[in-house]
C-alpha positions in Angstrom: -2.2 -35.2 -35.3 -3.4 -35.1 -31.7 -4.2 -31.8 -30.2 -2.6 -31.0 -26.8 -5.0 -29.7 -24.2 -4.5 -26.4 -22.4 -3.5 -27.9 -18.9 -0.8 -30.1 -20.5 0.6 -27.0 -22.3 0.6 -25.1 -19.1 2.4 -27.9 -17.2 5.0 -28.1 -20.0 5.5 -24.4 -19.8 5.8 -24.5 -16.0 8.6 -27.2 -16.3 10.5 -25.2 -19.0 10.5 -21.9 -17.2 10.9 -22.6 -13.5 13.0 -19.5 -12.9 10.4 -17.2 -14.5 7.6 -18.6 -12.4 9.4 -18.7 -9.0 8.4 -16.1 -6.5 11.0 -13.5 -5.5 12.1 -13.5 -1.9 10.4 -10.9 0.3 12.6 -7.8 0.9 11.6 -6.0 4.0 11.2 -2.2 3.4 13.5 0.0 5.3 11.7 2.9 7.0 12.9 6.4 6.0 13.5 9.1 8.6 10.8 11.7 8.9 11.8 15.0 7.2 11.5 18.4 8.8 8.9 19.4 6.1 6.8 16.4 7.0 6.9 17.2 10.7 5.9 20.8 9.9 2.9 19.7 7.8 1.9 17.2 10.5 1.9 20.0 13.0 -0.2 22.3 10.7 -2.7 19.5 10.1 -2.9 18.8 13.9 -3.7 22.4 14.6 -6.4 22.5 11.9 -7.9 19.4 13.4 -8.0 20.9 16.9 -9.6 24.1 15.5 -12.2 22.1 13.6 -13.1 20.1 16.7 -13.4 23.3 18.8 -15.7 24.8 16.1 -17.9 21.7 16.2 -18.0 21.9 20.0 -19.2 25.6 19.8 -21.8 24.8 17.2 -23.2 21.8 19.2 -23.3 23.9 22.4 -25.4 26.6 20.7 -28.1 24.1 20.0 
């Protein structure tokens, strides 16, 4: 009995299961609106960043 090589088996499998191997169509993601909680946390983070930058400026000026 002749042994079938791996590439031939892979080709046969690819022919038998074309639906399984086909790529799905790209579905564009729909952006979600920003929530009030997210806006509040963004505001808090922005304030913390500004305070941190001001503290760095004070420390650099002391030098």
